[in-house]
C-alpha atoms as one frame of an Amber mdcrd trajectory, in Angstrom:
protein
  49.745 -50.240 251.101  50.161 -53.014 253.660  53.773 -54.091 253.500  54.988
 -57.347 254.949  58.486 -56.015 255.575  60.538 -58.742 257.136  64.074 -59.026
 258.462  65.390 -55.664 257.202  67.907 -53.512 259.039  66.250 -50.323 260.264
  66.628 -47.370 262.589  64.349 -47.191 265.640  61.013 -45.460 264.951  60.139
 -42.249 266.806  57.017 -40.788 268.367  55.163 -38.188 266.291  54.437 -34.735
 267.703  50.742 -33.876 268.126  48.972 -31.239 266.066  48.633 -27.683 267.326
  45.197 -28.695 268.608  46.677 -31.609 270.567  45.464 -34.368 268.225  47.880
 -37.279 267.901  49.016 -38.804 264.606  47.379 -42.050 265.751  44.028 -40.302
 266.106  44.309 -38.478 262.786  45.332 -41.621 260.915  42.688 -43.870 262.451
  40.026 -41.192 262.000  40.763 -41.001 258.266  40.549 -44.798 257.973  37.272
 -45.179 259.844  35.498 -42.161 258.316  36.875 -42.624 254.801  33.440 -43.009
 253.187  31.641 -40.600 255.503  31.234 -36.813 255.193  33.648 -36.227 258.080
  36.320 -38.156 256.196  37.264 -34.899 254.472  37.977 -33.307 257.859  40.337
 -36.100 258.893  42.155 -35.998 255.557  42.533 -32.220 255.837  43.846 -32.646
 259.396  46.504 -35.112 258.213  47.391 -32.870 255.269  47.948 -29.891 257.570
  49.977 -31.946 260.049  52.264 -33.280 257.306  52.971 -29.765 256.070  53.478
 -28.374 259.575  56.015 -31.110 260.429  57.715 -31.325 257.039  60.980 -29.864
 258.339  61.283 -32.807 260.755  60.300 -35.767 258.595  62.084 -34.427 255.486
  65.325 -33.764 257.355  68.435 -35.780 256.591  68.834 -38.495 259.188  65.112
 -38.898 259.967  64.431 -42.546 260.779  61.775 -42.816 258.078  58.625 -43.175
 260.129  56.669 -42.796 263.327  55.295 -45.405 265.693  51.501 -45.510 265.804
  49.853 -46.591 269.039  47.777 -49.618 269.938  44.291 -50.003 268.478  41.497
 -52.441 269.250  38.302 -53.690 267.664  36.180 -50.884 269.097  38.341 -48.297
 267.292  37.679 -49.691 263.813  33.981 -49.035 263.345  32.759 -50.970 260.301
  36.203 -51.689 258.806  36.339 -55.427 258.086  38.934 -57.538 259.875  39.523
 -61.103 261.005  37.890 -62.283 264.221  41.227 -63.933 264.945  43.050 -60.622
 265.323  45.189 -60.390 268.452  45.100 -56.656 269.088  48.168 -56.594 271.317
  50.153 -57.876 268.307  48.829 -55.309 265.820  51.682 -52.900 265.063  51.336
 -49.447 263.524  53.597 -47.047 261.665  53.143 -43.722 259.894  55.525 -43.033
 257.022  55.713 -39.617 255.297  57.907 -39.267 252.227  58.530 -36.650 249.546
  58.588 -38.356 246.151  59.305 -37.260 242.588  56.691 -37.002 239.892  53.238
 -35.478 239.745  49.976 -36.189 241.480  48.484 -37.182 238.123  51.320 -39.680
 237.699  50.485 -41.430 240.981  46.786 -41.461 240.099  47.581 -43.061 236.742
  49.776 -45.685 238.436  46.911 -46.646 240.750  44.856 -47.802 237.750  47.435
 -50.366 236.563  46.354 -53.993 236.706  49.829 -55.253 237.606  50.972 -53.418
 240.733  54.045 -55.559 241.386  56.248 -52.683 240.195  55.950 -51.332 243.744
  58.572 -53.863 244.881  59.304 -56.477 242.222  61.877 -58.171 244.437  59.176
 -59.264 246.898  55.798 -59.020 245.160  55.398 -62.361 243.413  51.926 -61.182
 242.376  49.886 -58.052 242.884  46.919 -58.048 240.536  44.446 -55.180 240.810
  40.875 -55.349 239.528  38.740 -52.224 239.416  35.413 -53.154 241.014  33.791
 -49.707 241.221  34.159 -46.664 239.010  36.609 -46.715 236.121  40.200 -45.740
 235.429  39.105 -42.893 233.185  36.641 -41.452 235.690  39.091 -41.835 238.555
  41.907 -39.834 236.986  39.250 -37.226 236.270  38.395 -36.882 239.955  35.839
 -39.614 240.699  36.145 -42.389 243.338  37.473 -45.837 242.449  37.200 -49.172
 244.256  39.583 -52.081 243.692  40.240 -55.674 244.712  43.857 -56.789 245.023
  45.209 -60.358 244.883  48.700 -60.411 246.380  51.519 -62.854 247.030  54.288
 -61.311 249.090  57.610 -63.087 249.374  60.283 -62.753 252.013  63.525 -64.370
 253.144  63.856 -68.111 253.761  61.119 -68.894 251.244  58.341 -67.161 253.168
  55.354 -66.480 250.877  52.132 -64.928 252.161  49.103 -64.819 249.835  46.172
 -62.540 250.670  43.479 -60.330 249.221  43.005 -56.653 250.049  40.399 -54.071
 249.205  41.698 -50.624 248.245  39.385 -47.682 247.630  40.416 -44.272 246.317
  38.822 -40.832 246.770  39.742 -37.253 246.010  39.477 -34.639 248.772  40.018
 -31.050 247.618  43.268 -31.680 245.772  44.357 -34.584 247.975  44.248 -38.146
 246.656  43.473 -40.616 249.440  43.222 -44.389 249.538  42.019 -46.794 252.214
  43.234 -50.395 252.186  42.045 -53.224 254.395  42.496 -56.992 254.589  39.051
 -58.477 255.311  40.226 -62.078 255.821  43.400 -63.770 256.986  45.888 -64.958
 254.363  48.202 -67.884 255.097  51.051 -69.581 253.273  50.929 -73.262 252.439
  52.699 -74.212 255.659  50.094 -72.467 257.804  52.833 -70.783 259.820  53.315
 -67.518 257.911  50.384 -65.215 257.331  48.712 -61.855 257.590  45.895 -61.725
 260.111  44.699 -58.158 259.680  45.723 -54.870 258.147  44.296 -51.430 257.456
  45.927 -48.372 255.907  45.275 -44.786 254.867  47.418 -43.164 252.179  47.526
 -39.528 251.082  49.197 -37.946 248.059  49.281 -34.206 247.419  51.528 -31.635
 245.795  53.294 -29.213 248.136  56.250 -26.810 248.221  59.549 -28.636 248.630
  61.824 -27.750 251.527  64.581 -26.766 249.108  62.312 -24.968 246.639  60.022
 -26.020 243.833  57.212 -28.521 244.322  57.033 -32.202 245.184  54.478 -34.883
 245.940  54.051 -35.676 249.624  52.997 -39.280 250.243  51.819 -40.483 253.646
  51.186 -44.127 254.520  49.658 -44.834 257.925  49.155 -48.543 258.610  48.391
 -51.090 261.274  48.986 -54.777 260.633  49.343 -58.119 262.359  51.487 -60.747
 260.700  52.676 -64.143 261.858  56.003 -65.655 260.806  57.983 -68.627 261.989
  60.684 -66.350 263.410  58.676 -63.203 264.175  58.802 -63.805 267.916  62.580
 -63.526 267.809  62.416 -59.746 267.325  61.336 -57.002 269.778  58.428 -54.781
 268.810  60.482 -51.708 267.887  62.563 -53.776 265.472  59.429 -55.175 263.816
  57.989 -51.667 263.436  61.265 -50.454 261.942  61.168 -53.320 259.442  57.600
 -52.382 258.598  58.701 -48.784 257.961  61.584 -49.898 255.718  59.249 -52.109
 253.670  56.768 -49.273 253.296  59.514 -46.992 251.990  60.584 -49.689 249.508
  57.002 -49.807 248.219  56.903 -46.020 247.882  60.240 -45.798 246.090  59.305
 -48.638 243.759  56.128 -46.818 242.803  58.081 -43.586 242.370  60.432 -45.357
 239.944  57.440 -46.581 237.937  55.868 -43.106 237.845  59.189 -41.615 236.689
  59.587 -44.182 233.904  62.599 -45.799 235.596  61.028 -49.184 236.310  62.579
 -52.119 234.448  60.679 -55.440 234.688  62.823 -58.357 235.774
C-alpha cells in the first residue's frame, strides 16, 4: 500500500541488481503496475516473482536495509493509470520492499477483504475503510478478482493528517496474489500544506521456501509516491526514501500481526 512514512530513522536504501536477462527492478515493477489488467500482466508478475526468489539470499539477509531505491518515472511511463495533473515527476520517489512474513497466503487474502484496514498500522491510520466495488469477498478468496475503494486518513508527527482515497484491485496469477493501488486525485489536509499528490503501487504475495527451511509468505511492495509536507524539504531524497521504506515495513508487519491473530485494537 502507499505509506506516508514520515520522520522515521532509517538506513540508506540500496540499488537492486537486475534480473539475469538484464531487466531492472524499476522496469519489472512499473511493468506490473501498467499491465495489471492486461494479458501481459501475468508475464510481469512472473518476472517479479522469479527475481524475488533469485535474490532472496540478499534481501532476507540480516542487516539488509529493508528496501531498494526505484528510479524516476514520468507521465509517459504510466499508460492509463490515473494520477493528478499536478504531479511533479522529479519529486516522485520510489522504493521496492521485499519481506518474508509469517502466516499463509490464504490468511493475507482473507485480510484483504476486511472493511477496516487500519490494523495495518493503528498508530498512524486514523481511518482506512475499504469498500468492495467489484467481485465479492467470497469469490476473491476462491480465486476471482476483486476491486476496492479505500478512504484513508494517515496521521504523522506534529499533528500532520493527510486524507485521501485510493483504488486497490486484486488478481490471482498462477499461485501469486497481486494487488495494484493508485491514488487518482490529490488528498490534502485542512491546512492545505500537507498532502499526497500521486501514488501507485504493485504488491505480490506468494508462498516460497524459507532460507532457513520450511515455507513462508514472500510479500513485495513496489511503490512510487509524491507527498508534500511542511518540513519535507528539510530532508535529502535518500532519507525520504528510507522513511518510505520504514513505513512500508510497518504496514507489512502490522498486517502480519493481524493475520497471525496478534493484533489488539487500541
